[in-house]
PDB file with SEQRES, HELIX, SHEET and CRYST1 records, atoms N, CA, C and O in Angstrom:
SEQRES   1 A   41  MET MET ASN HIS THR ASP GLY TRP MET GLY GLY TRP ASP          
SEQRES   2 A   41  GLY GLY GLY MET TRP ILE TRP ALA LEU PHE GLY LEU ILE          
SEQRES   3 A   41  VAL VAL GLY LEU LEU VAL VAL VAL ILE ASN ARG LEU SER          
SEQRES   4 A   41  LYS LYS                                                      
HELIX    1 AA1 ASP A    6  MET A    9  1                                   4    
HELIX    2 AA2 ASP A   13  GLY A   15  5                                   3    
HELIX    3 AA3 MET A   17  LYS A   40  1                                  24    
CRYST1    1.000    1.000    1.000  90.00  90.00  90.00 P 1           1          
ATOM      1  N   MET A   1      -4.844  13.220  11.481  1.00  0.00           N  
ATOM      2  CA  MET A   1      -3.854  12.209  11.128  1.00  0.00           C  
ATOM      3  C   MET A   1      -2.710  12.218  12.035  1.00  0.00           C  
ATOM      4  O   MET A   1      -2.435  13.233  12.674  1.00  0.00           O  
ATOM      5  N   MET A   2      -1.970  11.054  12.134  1.00  0.00           N  
ATOM      6  CA  MET A   2      -0.936  10.968  13.135  1.00  0.00           C  
ATOM      7  C   MET A   2       0.355  11.541  12.475  1.00  0.00           C  
ATOM      8  O   MET A   2       0.854  11.011  11.483  1.00  0.00           O  
ATOM      9  N   ASN A   3       0.883  12.675  13.087  1.00  0.00           N  
ATOM     10  CA  ASN A   3       2.108  13.271  12.670  1.00  0.00           C  
ATOM     11  C   ASN A   3       3.253  13.044  13.399  1.00  0.00           C  
ATOM     12  O   ASN A   3       4.219  13.755  13.126  1.00  0.00           O  
ATOM     13  N   HIS A   4       3.361  12.244  14.235  1.00  0.00           N  
ATOM     14  CA  HIS A   4       4.547  12.090  15.158  1.00  0.00           C  
ATOM     15  C   HIS A   4       5.523  10.846  14.630  1.00  0.00           C  
ATOM     16  O   HIS A   4       6.136  10.120  15.413  1.00  0.00           O  
ATOM     17  N   THR A   5       5.566  10.731  13.355  1.00  0.00           N  
ATOM     18  CA  THR A   5       6.439   9.606  12.876  1.00  0.00           C  
ATOM     19  C   THR A   5       7.631  10.362  12.119  1.00  0.00           C  
ATOM     20  O   THR A   5       7.875  10.152  10.931  1.00  0.00           O  
ATOM     21  N   ASP A   6       8.359  11.271  12.925  1.00  0.00           N  
ATOM     22  CA  ASP A   6       9.376  12.073  12.205  1.00  0.00           C  
ATOM     23  C   ASP A   6      10.598  11.354  12.134  1.00  0.00           C  
ATOM     24  O   ASP A   6      11.154  11.310  11.036  1.00  0.00           O  
ATOM     25  N   GLY A   7      11.137  10.761  13.143  1.00  0.00           N  
ATOM     26  CA  GLY A   7      12.499  10.158  13.118  1.00  0.00           C  
ATOM     27  C   GLY A   7      12.467   8.783  12.491  1.00  0.00           C  
ATOM     28  O   GLY A   7      13.445   8.053  12.653  1.00  0.00           O  
ATOM     29  N   TRP A   8      11.438   8.368  11.796  1.00  0.00           N  
ATOM     30  CA  TRP A   8      11.313   7.031  11.405  1.00  0.00           C  
ATOM     31  C   TRP A   8      11.487   7.038   9.905  1.00  0.00           C  
ATOM     32  O   TRP A   8      12.426   6.384   9.451  1.00  0.00           O  
ATOM     33  N   MET A   9      10.725   7.674   9.110  1.00  0.00           N  
ATOM     34  CA  MET A   9      11.009   7.860   7.661  1.00  0.00           C  
ATOM     35  C   MET A   9      10.286   9.187   7.339  1.00  0.00           C  
ATOM     36  O   MET A   9       9.234   9.200   6.700  1.00  0.00           O  
ATOM     37  N   GLY A  10      10.907  10.335   7.818  1.00  0.00           N  
ATOM     38  CA  GLY A  10      10.307  11.618   7.747  1.00  0.00           C  
ATOM     39  C   GLY A  10      10.522  12.212   6.400  1.00  0.00           C  
ATOM     40  O   GLY A  10      11.222  13.222   6.322  1.00  0.00           O  
ATOM     41  N   GLY A  11      10.001  11.700   5.346  1.00  0.00           N  
ATOM     42  CA  GLY A  11      10.059  12.336   4.043  1.00  0.00           C  
ATOM     43  C   GLY A  11       8.740  12.508   3.383  1.00  0.00           C  
ATOM     44  O   GLY A  11       8.373  13.602   2.953  1.00  0.00           O  
ATOM     45  N   TRP A  12       8.014  11.401   3.302  1.00  0.00           N  
ATOM     46  CA  TRP A  12       6.696  11.378   2.698  1.00  0.00           C  
ATOM     47  C   TRP A  12       5.589  11.643   3.654  1.00  0.00           C  
ATOM     48  O   TRP A  12       5.059  10.740   4.301  1.00  0.00           O  
ATOM     49  N   ASP A  13       5.245  12.902   3.736  1.00  0.00           N  
ATOM     50  CA  ASP A  13       4.083  13.229   4.588  1.00  0.00           C  
ATOM     51  C   ASP A  13       4.183  12.763   5.984  1.00  0.00           C  
ATOM     52  O   ASP A  13       3.217  12.168   6.462  1.00  0.00           O  
ATOM     53  N   GLY A  14       5.219  12.961   6.677  1.00  0.00           N  
ATOM     54  CA  GLY A  14       5.491  12.597   7.970  1.00  0.00           C  
ATOM     55  C   GLY A  14       5.969  11.094   8.027  1.00  0.00           C  
ATOM     56  O   GLY A  14       6.279  10.607   9.115  1.00  0.00           O  
ATOM     57  N   GLY A  15       6.029  10.376   6.896  1.00  0.00           N  
ATOM     58  CA  GLY A  15       6.698   9.020   6.882  1.00  0.00           C  
ATOM     59  C   GLY A  15       5.560   7.986   6.566  1.00  0.00           C  
ATOM     60  O   GLY A  15       5.868   6.800   6.453  1.00  0.00           O  
ATOM     61  N   GLY A  16       4.266   8.388   6.420  1.00  0.00           N  
ATOM     62  CA  GLY A  16       3.271   7.431   6.178  1.00  0.00           C  
ATOM     63  C   GLY A  16       2.956   7.076   4.727  1.00  0.00           C  
ATOM     64  O   GLY A  16       2.304   6.071   4.443  1.00  0.00           O  
ATOM     65  N   MET A  17       3.446   7.946   3.796  1.00  0.00           N  
ATOM     66  CA  MET A  17       2.904   7.773   2.496  1.00  0.00           C  
ATOM     67  C   MET A  17       3.455   6.414   1.835  1.00  0.00           C  
ATOM     68  O   MET A  17       2.756   5.788   1.039  1.00  0.00           O  
ATOM     69  N   TRP A  18       4.670   6.015   2.181  1.00  0.00           N  
ATOM     70  CA  TRP A  18       5.190   4.883   1.535  1.00  0.00           C  
ATOM     71  C   TRP A  18       4.422   3.559   1.948  1.00  0.00           C  
ATOM     72  O   TRP A  18       4.393   2.568   1.218  1.00  0.00           O  
ATOM     73  N   ILE A  19       3.809   3.633   3.175  1.00  0.00           N  
ATOM     74  CA  ILE A  19       3.103   2.515   3.733  1.00  0.00           C  
ATOM     75  C   ILE A  19       1.799   2.499   2.806  1.00  0.00           C  
ATOM     76  O   ILE A  19       1.424   1.407   2.378  1.00  0.00           O  
ATOM     77  N   TRP A  20       1.172   3.525   2.515  1.00  0.00           N  
ATOM     78  CA  TRP A  20      -0.073   3.529   1.675  1.00  0.00           C  
ATOM     79  C   TRP A  20       0.257   3.073   0.208  1.00  0.00           C  
ATOM     80  O   TRP A  20      -0.521   2.393  -0.462  1.00  0.00           O  
ATOM     81  N   ALA A  21       1.425   3.489  -0.207  1.00  0.00           N  
ATOM     82  CA  ALA A  21       1.841   3.068  -1.674  1.00  0.00           C  
ATOM     83  C   ALA A  21       1.989   1.531  -1.656  1.00  0.00           C  
ATOM     84  O   ALA A  21       1.403   0.867  -2.511  1.00  0.00           O  
ATOM     85  N   LEU A  22       2.748   0.949  -0.720  1.00  0.00           N  
ATOM     86  CA  LEU A  22       2.953  -0.451  -0.527  1.00  0.00           C  
ATOM     87  C   LEU A  22       1.565  -1.104  -0.367  1.00  0.00           C  
ATOM     88  O   LEU A  22       1.320  -2.094  -1.057  1.00  0.00           O  
ATOM     89  N   PHE A  23       0.655  -0.638   0.475  1.00  0.00           N  
ATOM     90  CA  PHE A  23      -0.613  -1.237   0.653  1.00  0.00           C  
ATOM     91  C   PHE A  23      -1.296  -1.237  -0.630  1.00  0.00           C  
ATOM     92  O   PHE A  23      -1.843  -2.260  -1.043  1.00  0.00           O  
ATOM     93  N   GLY A  24      -1.296  -0.092  -1.317  1.00  0.00           N  
ATOM     94  CA  GLY A  24      -1.977  -0.114  -2.664  1.00  0.00           C  
ATOM     95  C   GLY A  24      -1.579  -1.010  -3.586  1.00  0.00           C  
ATOM     96  O   GLY A  24      -2.409  -1.536  -4.327  1.00  0.00           O  
ATOM     97  N   LEU A  25      -0.212  -1.312  -3.663  1.00  0.00           N  
ATOM     98  CA  LEU A  25       0.406  -2.219  -4.722  1.00  0.00           C  
ATOM     99  C   LEU A  25      -0.042  -3.684  -4.273  1.00  0.00           C  
ATOM    100  O   LEU A  25      -0.330  -4.563  -5.084  1.00  0.00           O  
ATOM    101  N   ILE A  26      -0.068  -3.845  -2.886  1.00  0.00           N  
ATOM    102  CA  ILE A  26      -0.467  -5.287  -2.617  1.00  0.00           C  
ATOM    103  C   ILE A  26      -1.962  -5.523  -2.797  1.00  0.00           C  
ATOM    104  O   ILE A  26      -2.315  -6.662  -3.102  1.00  0.00           O  
ATOM    105  N   VAL A  27      -2.865  -4.579  -2.644  1.00  0.00           N  
ATOM    106  CA  VAL A  27      -4.274  -4.718  -2.970  1.00  0.00           C  
ATOM    107  C   VAL A  27      -4.441  -4.911  -4.512  1.00  0.00           C  
ATOM    108  O   VAL A  27      -5.258  -5.730  -4.934  1.00  0.00           O  
ATOM    109  N   VAL A  28      -3.673  -4.163  -5.354  1.00  0.00           N  
ATOM    110  CA  VAL A  28      -3.834  -4.286  -6.787  1.00  0.00           C  
ATOM    111  C   VAL A  28      -3.402  -5.686  -7.117  1.00  0.00           C  
ATOM    112  O   VAL A  28      -4.109  -6.404  -7.825  1.00  0.00           O  
ATOM    113  N   GLY A  29      -2.201  -6.110  -6.594  1.00  0.00           N  
ATOM    114  CA  GLY A  29      -1.754  -7.519  -6.958  1.00  0.00           C  
ATOM    115  C   GLY A  29      -2.716  -8.626  -6.599  1.00  0.00           C  
ATOM    116  O   GLY A  29      -2.905  -9.591  -7.339  1.00  0.00           O  
ATOM    117  N   LEU A  30      -3.383  -8.433  -5.307  1.00  0.00           N  
ATOM    118  CA  LEU A  30      -4.373  -9.449  -4.998  1.00  0.00           C  
ATOM    119  C   LEU A  30      -5.646  -9.442  -5.860  1.00  0.00           C  
ATOM    120  O   LEU A  30      -6.280 -10.461  -6.133  1.00  0.00           O  
ATOM    121  N   LEU A  31      -5.967  -8.172  -6.273  1.00  0.00           N  
ATOM    122  CA  LEU A  31      -7.138  -8.157  -7.174  1.00  0.00           C  
ATOM    123  C   LEU A  31      -6.818  -8.788  -8.535  1.00  0.00           C  
ATOM    124  O   LEU A  31      -7.686  -9.400  -9.158  1.00  0.00           O  
ATOM    125  N   VAL A  32      -5.574  -8.637  -8.991  1.00  0.00           N  
ATOM    126  CA  VAL A  32      -5.151  -9.345 -10.229  1.00  0.00           C  
ATOM    127  C   VAL A  32      -5.200 -10.837 -10.123  1.00  0.00           C  
ATOM    128  O   VAL A  32      -5.706 -11.531 -11.006  1.00  0.00           O  
ATOM    129  N   VAL A  33      -4.665 -11.324  -9.025  1.00  0.00           N  
ATOM    130  CA  VAL A  33      -4.723 -12.782  -8.795  1.00  0.00           C  
ATOM    131  C   VAL A  33      -6.183 -13.370  -8.806  1.00  0.00           C  
ATOM    132  O   VAL A  33      -6.509 -14.386  -9.420  1.00  0.00           O  
ATOM    133  N   VAL A  34      -7.046 -12.557  -8.011  1.00  0.00           N  
ATOM    134  CA  VAL A  34      -8.469 -13.047  -7.842  1.00  0.00           C  
ATOM    135  C   VAL A  34      -9.081 -13.024  -9.178  1.00  0.00           C  
ATOM    136  O   VAL A  34      -9.701 -14.033  -9.512  1.00  0.00           O  
ATOM    137  N   ILE A  35      -9.005 -12.024 -10.005  1.00  0.00           N  
ATOM    138  CA  ILE A  35      -9.555 -11.817 -11.375  1.00  0.00           C  
ATOM    139  C   ILE A  35      -9.128 -13.013 -12.311  1.00  0.00           C  
ATOM    140  O   ILE A  35      -9.925 -13.651 -12.998  1.00  0.00           O  
ATOM    141  N   ASN A  36      -7.818 -13.228 -12.253  1.00  0.00           N  
ATOM    142  CA  ASN A  36      -7.296 -14.379 -13.028  1.00  0.00           C  
ATOM    143  C   ASN A  36      -7.879 -15.627 -12.677  1.00  0.00           C  
ATOM    144  O   ASN A  36      -8.316 -16.365 -13.559  1.00  0.00           O  
ATOM    145  N   ARG A  37      -7.931 -15.952 -11.405  1.00  0.00           N  
ATOM    146  CA  ARG A  37      -8.564 -17.221 -10.915  1.00  0.00           C  
ATOM    147  C   ARG A  37     -10.034 -17.285 -11.315  1.00  0.00           C  
ATOM    148  O   ARG A  37     -10.513 -18.328 -11.760  1.00  0.00           O  
ATOM    149  N   LEU A  38     -10.723 -16.218 -11.163  1.00  0.00           N  
ATOM    150  CA  LEU A  38     -12.208 -16.213 -11.471  1.00  0.00           C  
ATOM    151  C   LEU A  38     -12.421 -16.415 -12.991  1.00  0.00           C  
ATOM    152  O   LEU A  38     -13.401 -17.030 -13.412  1.00  0.00           O  
ATOM    153  N   SER A  39     -11.536 -15.912 -13.757  1.00  0.00           N  
ATOM    154  CA  SER A  39     -11.720 -15.881 -15.179  1.00  0.00           C  
ATOM    155  C   SER A  39     -11.375 -17.294 -15.780  1.00  0.00           C  
ATOM    156  O   SER A  39     -11.754 -17.617 -16.905  1.00  0.00           O  
ATOM    157  N   LYS A  40     -10.639 -18.111 -14.972  1.00  0.00           N  
ATOM    158  CA  LYS A  40     -10.129 -19.286 -15.567  1.00  0.00           C  
ATOM    159  C   LYS A  40     -11.168 -20.411 -15.229  1.00  0.00           C  
ATOM    160  O   LYS A  40     -11.041 -21.522 -15.743  1.00  0.00           O  
ATOM    161  N   LYS A  41     -12.132 -20.148 -14.420  1.00  0.00           N  
ATOM    162  CA  LYS A  41     -13.184 -21.234 -14.061  1.00  0.00           C  
ATOM    163  C   LYS A  41     -14.259 -21.359 -15.140  1.00  0.00           C  
ATOM    164  O   LYS A  41     -15.171 -22.175 -15.011  1.00  0.00           O  
TER     165      LYS A  41                                                      
END                                                                             
C-alpha cells in the first residue's frame, strides 16, 4: 500500500481511510438510487 501520504491527512491509516469511507458512501447511495428506479418500473 502507499504509505507516503503523511503531511496530507495523516490520521486514518496514513490518510487514505477517509477516501474509502467516502467512496463507500457514494457507492451505497448509487445502489439505493438504482434499486429505487428499478423497483418503480
